[in-house]
N, C-alpha and C positions, 0 to 999 in steps of 0.2 A: 531278114536282115539282122538276125540275132547276133551275129559275129561283131557287129559294130554298134549295137544298141547302147551298151554302156558308155562307149566313147561319145556317141552322139548326144546322149542324155547329159553327160558332163559338159559338153560344148554348149548345149542349150542352157544349162544352169549358169554357166559362166557369162553367157550373153545377157541373160536376165539380170544377173548380179551386177555386171559391169556397165551396162548402158546408163543407169542413173548415176553411177559413180563418175563416169566420163563426162556426162552432161553437167554435172555439178562443179566441175573444175573451172578455175578462173582462167582468164586469157593469159595472165602471167605464168601460171602453172603449165598450161599446154604449150606455151611458146618458149619455155626455158630450155636453153641448150647448155649442158654441163661443160662441153668442150667442143672444139672444131670437128672432132671425129664422131660425135654422138648425134643421134636423132633426137628431136624434141618429141613430146608426147603426140603432137599432131602428126609428125612424120612417121612415128611408130604405128599409129592407128592407120595411116595411109598405106604403110607397108603391109599391114595385116589385110587390108582390102586387096592389095596386089596379090598377096599370097592366096587369098580365097579365090580370086579370079583365075590365077594361073593354075592352081590345083584343080579347080572345077574343070577347066579345059583339059588338063592332063587326064583326069578321071574319065572324061567322055572319050577322048582320043584313044585311050588304052583299051576301050571296049570295042573299037571297030577298025583301028589302023593295024597294019602289019606289026607283028611282034618279033623282036624288040622294037620299040618306038624310038625314033630319034626326034626329039622335040626341043624347041628352044628352052634353054635353062636360064631363067631370069635371076635365080638366086645366087649363082656362083659367078666368079670372076668379076665381082663388083657391079654386076648389072642391077641388083636390087637398089643400090645407091643411085644409079642412073634413073631408074623408074621413079624413085622418090623425088629426085631433083627435077626431072622433066615435068612431072605432074604438079610440082610446086605445092605440096600438101600444106606447107606453112601458111599459104594464103587462102586455103580452102575454108569455107564457112564451117565452123565447128559442129553445129547441129547437123548439117547435111552430111558431113564426114562420118559422124557417129552413126547416123541412120544407114549410110552406105555400108559401114562396117557391120552393123547389126544384120541388115537384110542380105548382104552377100554371104554372111556366115550361116544364116538361117537357110539360105538356098543350098549351100554346100552340104548341109545336113540332109536336105531333101534329095540331092543328087546321090549321096552315099547310100541313102535308104533305098535307092532304085538301081544300084549297081548289079550288073549281071554277075552272079556268083561264079560262073564258069570262067570269067575273065580275070579273077583275082591274082593269078600267077603271071599275067602279062607284065612285061617289064618295059621301062623306058631307060634310056642311057643319058646320064647327066653330062654336063660340060666337063666334069672331071673323070669321065669314062667309067662311072660306077653304074651298075644295074640296080634299079629299084623296082620292086613289084608294086602292082596296084594295091595289094593288101598292105604292104609295108608303108606305102605313101599315105594311105587313109589312116592307118594307126598313128603314124608320125605327125599328122596334121594337128592333133590335139596337143602333143608335146610342144610343137612350135608355137601354137596359139598361147599356151600357158607360159612359155618362155617370155614372150613379148608382154603379156600381162604383168609378169613379175618385174620386167624392166620398167614398165609404166609405174608400177607400185613404188619402185625405188625412186623414180623421179618425183613422184608425189610427195614422198617422205623426205626429200632433200631440203 
């Protein structure tokens, strides 16, 4: 799994760095909503759990389903907002949510480490009718993860 070793190691390092940071945040900090259209830190962490879960499922489906894969796209067309709202992450126990975030991301690293390399060019079709290869999706996961950590960092520093 040399192709993804660097990405996975960076993801593991970020999890190790951010878990104590997240757990040290005050209730006011994790619940602060800068405006009606923004997520709180709790909701952002919840979204990251959703992302981990959905990407894990896509990684698995892309290895055995017909190619290209038509798979529900939770991230586009506002569905990620629905997921956050329906699960009410704002009311989730913070310690439990951080642990879920940590372990779901440790699991995706494990899943990526076990990907069938012959399936990396398999594609899924997004809700926007864009084709995304398994390889591109795995590589992009780290970018997405870091994007949300930077958003959390901005909220911490407000």
